C-alpha positions as a Markdown table, in Angstrom:
| # | Residue | x | y | z |
|---|---|---|---|---|
| 1 | Met | 141.6 | 175.1 | 100.3 |
| 2 | Asn | 142.9 | 171.8 | 98.9 |
| 3 | Gly | 141.4 | 170.0 | 101.9 |
| 4 | Gln | 138.0 | 171.5 | 101.2 |
| 5 | Thr | 138.3 | 170.6 | 97.5 |
| 6 | Ser | 139.2 | 167.0 | 98.5 |
| 7 | Leu | 136.3 | 166.8 | 100.9 |
| 8 | Gly | 134.0 | 168.1 | 98.3 |
| 9 | Arg | 135.0 | 165.4 | 95.9 |
| 10 | Asn | 134.5 | 162.6 | 98.3 |
| 11 | Pro | 130.7 | 162.1 | 97.6 |
| 12 | Ser | 131.3 | 161.8 | 93.9 |
| 13 | Arg | 134.3 | 159.5 | 94.4 |
| 14 | Ser | 132.3 | 157.3 | 96.8 |
| 15 | Ala | 129.4 | 157.2 | 94.3 |
| 16 | Ser | 131.9 | 156.2 | 91.6 |
| 17 | Met | 133.4 | 153.5 | 93.7 |
| 18 | Asp | 129.9 | 152.2 | 94.6 |
| 19 | Gly | 129.0 | 152.2 | 90.9 |
| 20 | Asp | 132.2 | 150.3 | 90.1 |
| 21 | Tyr | 131.4 | 147.7 | 92.8 |
| 22 | Arg | 127.9 | 147.2 | 91.5 |
| 23 | Met | 129.2 | 146.9 | 88.0 |
| 24 | Lys | 131.6 | 144.2 | 89.1 |
| 25 | Val | 128.9 | 142.3 | 91.0 |
| 26 | Arg | 126.6 | 142.5 | 87.9 |
| 27 | Glu | 129.4 | 141.2 | 85.7 |
| 28 | Ser | 129.9 | 138.3 | 88.2 |
| 29 | Ile | 126.2 | 137.5 | 88.1 |
| 30 | Glu | 126.2 | 137.5 | 84.3 |
| 31 | Gly | 129.2 | 135.3 | 84.5 |
| 32 | Gln | 127.1 | 132.9 | 86.6 |
| 33 | Asp | 129.4 | 132.9 | 89.7 |
| 34 | Leu | 127.1 | 134.9 | 92.0 |
| 35 | Leu | 123.4 | 134.7 | 92.7 |
| 36 | Glu | 121.0 | 137.5 | 92.1 |
| 37 | Ser | 120.7 | 138.0 | 95.9 |
| 38 | Ser | 124.1 | 139.7 | 95.8 |
| 39 | Leu | 122.5 | 142.7 | 94.2 |
| 40 | Lys | 119.3 | 142.7 | 96.3 |
| 41 | Leu | 120.7 | 142.2 | 99.8 |
| 42 | Lys | 123.3 | 144.2 | 101.7 |
| 43 | Pro | 126.0 | 142.1 | 103.4 |
| 44 | Tyr | 124.5 | 142.2 | 106.9 |
| 45 | Glu | 121.1 | 141.4 | 105.5 |
| 46 | Ala | 122.5 | 138.4 | 103.6 |
| 47 | Gln | 124.1 | 137.1 | 106.7 |
| 48 | Lys | 120.9 | 137.6 | 108.7 |
| 49 | Tyr | 118.9 | 135.5 | 106.3 |
| 50 | Arg | 121.7 | 133.0 | 106.0 |
| 51 | Arg | 121.5 | 132.4 | 109.8 |
| 52 | Lys | 117.7 | 132.1 | 109.5 |
| 53 | Ala | 118.1 | 129.5 | 106.8 |
| 54 | Leu | 120.5 | 127.5 | 109.1 |
| 55 | Trp | 118.0 | 127.7 | 112.0 |
| 56 | Val | 115.1 | 126.6 | 109.9 |
| 57 | Ser | 117.2 | 123.7 | 108.5 |
| 58 | Trp | 118.0 | 122.5 | 112.0 |
| 59 | Ile | 114.4 | 122.7 | 113.1 |
| 60 | Ser | 113.3 | 120.9 | 109.9 |
| 61 | Ile | 115.8 | 118.1 | 110.6 |
| 62 | Ile | 114.6 | 117.5 | 114.1 |
| 63 | Val | 110.9 | 117.7 | 113.3 |
| 64 | Thr | 111.0 | 115.6 | 110.1 |
| 65 | Leu | 113.2 | 113.0 | 111.8 |
| 66 | Ile | 110.6 | 112.4 | 114.5 |
| 67 | Leu | 107.8 | 112.3 | 111.8 |
| 68 | Ala | 109.8 | 109.9 | 109.7 |
| 69 | Val | 110.1 | 107.4 | 112.6 |
| 70 | Ala | 106.4 | 107.8 | 113.4 |
| 71 | Ala | 105.4 | 107.3 | 109.7 |
| 72 | Phe | 107.5 | 104.2 | 109.2 |
| 73 | Thr | 106.1 | 102.8 | 112.4 |
| 74 | Val | 102.6 | 103.4 | 111.1 |
| 75 | Ser | 103.5 | 101.9 | 107.7 |
| 76 | Val | 104.8 | 98.7 | 109.3 |
| 77 | Met | 101.9 | 98.3 | 111.7 |
| 78 | Lys | 99.0 | 99.4 | 109.4 |
| 79 | Asn | 100.3 | 98.4 | 105.9 |
| 80 | Ser | 99.9 | 102.0 | 104.7 |
| 81 | Val | 101.7 | 102.9 | 101.4 |
| 82 | Ser | 101.0 | 106.6 | 102.0 |
| 83 | Ala | 102.6 | 106.3 | 105.4 |
| 84 | Phe | 105.6 | 104.6 | 103.9 |
| 85 | Gly | 105.8 | 107.3 | 101.2 |
| 86 | Phe | 105.6 | 110.0 | 103.8 |
| 87 | Gly | 108.2 | 108.3 | 106.0 |
| 88 | Phe | 110.5 | 108.2 | 103.0 |
| 89 | Asp | 109.7 | 111.8 | 102.1 |
| 90 | Ala | 110.4 | 112.8 | 105.7 |
| 91 | Ser | 113.8 | 111.1 | 105.5 |
| 92 | Leu | 114.4 | 112.9 | 102.2 |
| 93 | Asp | 113.5 | 116.1 | 104.0 |
| 94 | Val | 116.1 | 115.4 | 106.6 |
| 95 | Leu | 118.7 | 114.8 | 103.9 |
| 96 | Ser | 117.7 | 117.9 | 101.9 |
| 97 | Ser | 117.9 | 120.1 | 105.1 |
| 98 | Ile | 121.4 | 118.7 | 105.8 |
| 99 | Ile | 122.4 | 119.7 | 102.3 |
| 100 | Val | 121.0 | 123.2 | 102.9 |
| 101 | Leu | 123.0 | 123.3 | 106.1 |
| 102 | Trp | 126.1 | 122.6 | 104.1 |
| 103 | Arg | 125.0 | 125.2 | 101.5 |
| 104 | Tyr | 124.9 | 128.0 | 104.0 |
| 105 | Ser | 127.6 | 126.8 | 106.4 |
| 106 | Asn | 130.2 | 129.1 | 104.7 |
| 107 | Ala | 129.4 | 132.7 | 105.5 |
| 108 | Ala | 131.6 | 133.9 | 102.6 |
| 109 | Ala | 129.7 | 131.8 | 100.1 |
| 110 | Val | 126.2 | 133.0 | 100.8 |
| 111 | His | 125.8 | 134.3 | 97.2 |
| 112 | Ser | 127.9 | 131.5 | 95.6 |
| 113 | Ala | 126.2 | 130.1 | 92.5 |
| 114 | Tyr | 128.7 | 127.2 | 92.3 |
| 115 | Arg | 127.8 | 126.1 | 95.9 |
| 116 | Glu | 124.1 | 126.4 | 95.0 |
| 117 | Cys | 124.5 | 124.2 | 91.9 |
| 118 | Ile | 126.3 | 121.5 | 93.9 |
| 119 | Ala | 123.5 | 121.5 | 96.5 |
| 120 | Cys | 120.8 | 121.3 | 93.9 |
| 121 | Leu | 122.6 | 118.5 | 92.0 |
| 122 | Ile | 122.8 | 116.4 | 95.2 |
| 123 | Leu | 119.1 | 117.1 | 95.9 |
| 124 | Gly | 118.2 | 116.1 | 92.4 |
| 125 | Val | 120.0 | 112.7 | 92.8 |
| 126 | Val | 118.4 | 112.1 | 96.2 |
| 127 | Phe | 114.9 | 113.0 | 94.8 |
| 128 | Val | 115.3 | 110.5 | 91.9 |
| 129 | Leu | 116.5 | 107.6 | 94.1 |
| 130 | Ser | 113.8 | 108.2 | 96.8 |
| 131 | Ser | 111.0 | 108.4 | 94.2 |
| 132 | Leu | 112.0 | 105.0 | 92.8 |
| 133 | Cys | 111.7 | 103.5 | 96.3 |
| 134 | Ile | 108.3 | 105.1 | 96.8 |
| 135 | Leu | 107.1 | 103.9 | 93.4 |
| 136 | Gly | 108.4 | 100.4 | 94.0 |
| 137 | Lys | 106.6 | 100.1 | 97.3 |
| 138 | Ala | 103.4 | 101.5 | 96.0 |
| 139 | Ile | 103.3 | 99.2 | 92.9 |
| 140 | His | 104.2 | 96.2 | 95.0 |
| 141 | Asp | 101.3 | 96.8 | 97.4 |
| 142 | Leu | 98.9 | 97.5 | 94.6 |
| 143 | Val | 99.8 | 94.3 | 92.8 |
| 144 | Thr | 99.6 | 92.2 | 96.0 |
| 145 | Lys | 96.4 | 94.0 | 97.1 |
| 146 | Val | 97.7 | 95.0 | 100.5 |
| 147 | Leu | 94.8 | 96.6 | 102.5 |
| 148 | Pro | 95.5 | 99.5 | 104.9 |
| 149 | Glu | 94.5 | 99.4 | 108.5 |
| 150 | Val | 93.0 | 102.4 | 110.3 |
| 151 | Asp | 93.2 | 103.7 | 113.8 |
| 152 | Asp | 93.5 | 106.9 | 115.8 |
| 153 | Phe | 97.3 | 106.8 | 115.9 |
| 154 | Leu | 97.4 | 107.0 | 112.1 |
| 155 | Phe | 95.1 | 110.1 | 112.2 |
| 156 | Ile | 97.3 | 111.8 | 114.8 |
| 157 | Val | 100.5 | 111.2 | 112.8 |
| 158 | Ser | 98.8 | 112.4 | 109.6 |
| 159 | Ile | 97.5 | 115.6 | 111.0 |
| 160 | Met | 100.8 | 116.5 | 112.8 |
| 161 | Ser | 102.8 | 115.6 | 109.7 |
| 162 | Gly | 100.5 | 117.7 | 107.4 |
| 163 | Val | 100.5 | 120.8 | 109.5 |
| 164 | Leu | 104.1 | 120.9 | 110.5 |
| 165 | Cys | 105.4 | 120.2 | 107.0 |
| 166 | Leu | 103.2 | 122.8 | 105.5 |
| 167 | Ile | 104.5 | 125.4 | 108.0 |
| 168 | Leu | 108.1 | 124.5 | 107.2 |
| 169 | Ala | 107.4 | 124.6 | 103.5 |
| 170 | Val | 106.1 | 128.2 | 103.7 |
| 171 | Val | 109.1 | 129.4 | 105.7 |
| 172 | Lys | 111.6 | 127.8 | 103.3 |
| 173 | Phe | 109.8 | 129.2 | 100.3 |
| 174 | Leu | 110.0 | 132.7 | 101.8 |
| 175 | Leu | 113.7 | 132.4 | 102.7 |
| 176 | Gly | 114.5 | 130.8 | 99.3 |
| 177 | Lys | 112.8 | 133.7 | 97.5 |
| 178 | Val | 114.8 | 136.3 | 99.5 |
| 179 | Leu | 118.1 | 134.6 | 99.1 |
| 180 | Thr | 117.2 | 133.6 | 95.4 |
| 181 | Ser | 118.2 | 130.0 | 96.5 |
| 182 | Arg | 116.9 | 127.1 | 94.3 |
| 183 | Ala | 118.2 | 124.7 | 97.0 |
| 184 | Leu | 116.1 | 126.3 | 99.7 |
| 185 | Ile | 113.0 | 126.4 | 97.4 |
| 186 | Thr | 113.6 | 122.7 | 96.6 |
| 187 | Asp | 113.8 | 121.9 | 100.3 |
| 188 | Gly | 110.5 | 123.8 | 100.7 |
| 189 | Phe | 109.0 | 121.8 | 97.9 |
| 190 | Asn | 110.0 | 118.6 | 99.6 |
| 191 | Ser | 108.3 | 119.8 | 102.8 |
| 192 | Leu | 105.2 | 120.7 | 100.8 |
| 193 | Val | 105.1 | 117.2 | 99.4 |
| 194 | Gly | 105.5 | 115.9 | 103.0 |
| 195 | Gly | 102.5 | 118.0 | 104.1 |
| 196 | Val | 100.4 | 116.7 | 101.2 |
| 197 | Met | 101.4 | 113.1 | 102.0 |
| 198 | Gly | 100.4 | 113.6 | 105.6 |
| 199 | Phe | 96.9 | 114.7 | 104.7 |
| 200 | Ser | 96.7 | 112.0 | 102.0 |
| 201 | Ile | 97.2 | 109.3 | 104.6 |
| 202 | Leu | 94.2 | 110.8 | 106.5 |
| 203 | Ile | 92.1 | 111.0 | 103.4 |
| 204 | Ser | 92.8 | 107.5 | 102.0 |
| 205 | Ala | 92.3 | 106.0 | 105.5 |
| 206 | Glu | 89.0 | 107.7 | 106.0 |
| 207 | Val | 87.8 | 106.7 | 102.5 |
| 208 | Phe | 88.8 | 103.1 | 103.1 |
| 209 | Arg | 87.0 | 103.1 | 106.5 |
| 210 | His | 83.7 | 103.9 | 104.8 |
| 211 | His | 84.3 | 102.3 | 101.3 |
| 212 | Asp | 86.6 | 99.3 | 101.5 |
| 213 | Ser | 86.2 | 98.8 | 97.8 |
| 214 | Val | 88.5 | 101.8 | 97.3 |
| 215 | Trp | 91.5 | 100.0 | 98.8 |
| 216 | Phe | 93.7 | 101.0 | 96.0 |
| 217 | Leu | 93.5 | 104.8 | 96.8 |
| 218 | Asp | 96.4 | 104.7 | 99.2 |
| 219 | Gly | 98.7 | 103.0 | 96.7 |
| 220 | Thr | 97.5 | 105.3 | 93.8 |
| 221 | Ile | 98.4 | 108.4 | 95.9 |
| 222 | Gly | 101.8 | 106.9 | 96.6 |
| 223 | Ile | 102.4 | 106.4 | 92.9 |
| 224 | Leu | 101.3 | 110.0 | 92.1 |
| 225 | Ile | 103.6 | 111.4 | 94.8 |
| 226 | Gly | 106.5 | 109.2 | 93.7 |
| 227 | Leu | 106.1 | 110.4 | 90.1 |
| 228 | Thr | 105.9 | 114.0 | 91.2 |
| 229 | Ile | 109.2 | 113.7 | 93.2 |
| 230 | Leu | 110.8 | 111.9 | 90.2 |
| 231 | Ala | 109.8 | 114.6 | 87.8 |
| 232 | Tyr | 111.1 | 117.4 | 90.0 |
| 233 | Gly | 114.4 | 115.6 | 90.6 |
| 234 | Ile | 115.0 | 115.0 | 86.8 |
| 235 | Lys | 114.1 | 118.7 | 86.1 |
| 236 | Leu | 116.5 | 119.8 | 88.8 |
| 237 | Leu | 119.3 | 117.7 | 87.3 |
| 238 | Ile | 118.6 | 118.9 | 83.8 |
| 239 | Asp | 118.7 | 122.6 | 84.9 |
| 240 | Met | 121.7 | 122.3 | 87.2 |
| 241 | Val | 124.2 | 120.3 | 85.1 |
| 242 | Pro | 124.8 | 123.0 | 82.5 |
| 243 | Arg | 125.0 | 125.7 | 85.2 |
| 244 | Leu | 127.6 | 123.7 | 87.1 |
| 245 | Arg | 129.8 | 123.7 | 84.0 |
| 246 | Gln | 129.5 | 127.4 | 83.7 |
| 247 | Thr | 130.2 | 128.2 | 87.4 |
| 248 | Gly | 132.9 | 125.5 | 87.9 |
| 249 | Ser | 135.7 | 127.8 | 86.6 |
| 250 | Tyr | 134.8 | 130.5 | 89.2 |
| 251 | Glu | 135.0 | 128.8 | 92.5 |
| 252 | Arg | 136.6 | 125.6 | 93.7 |
| 253 | Phe | 134.6 | 123.0 | 95.6 |
| 254 | Glu | 135.0 | 123.6 | 99.4 |
């Protein structure tokens, strides 16, 4: 009889324990030491998406590293500011993907808000530094009136860069939304900028081919992209510094 009573109480006891667990998780989220994904995803789901984030990061590193080398080659050979800007952004994409790899290398820290803040702060600093280099190069070439050269190799690099980076951006945005990861979304934003840069090389080169009086378009696009990256990096730092102070007491840096 007692055994039956005990068995009968198990469902309610299990529900109570589950409720207590969710309450603790919610309190941790309110305390800023866990991400919102800890409530949305079951443990096995979180690990599945974590592994996907790692795979996407590795693919992104390989693809953007190849594109960076090609873009810098085009920039040197054809005096293209946009190609230089894309090469720099592709290098930034490699760095940001490495940071995301570190972010999700620890399976136990998949929902860690502290680890997320550290990753975003590093990304913010890298964004600011790279934007200054892009702006410096673009302004220098505008002042000295450097004219871009155009050929089929430039078109091929532009199209490949634009398409591949946009695909990577979409995948990173989707994973970032599921994992509620600002770092992944930032990495996706960087890939998006890379895609825009790739197509901007094509557009500015085509315009210059038919209207050489618009030689400044390439440098102007480089400045706009540099300012965009700078603004995003500063916004990221402003958002993350206060959060790092809040989460620092919950988890030590690993």
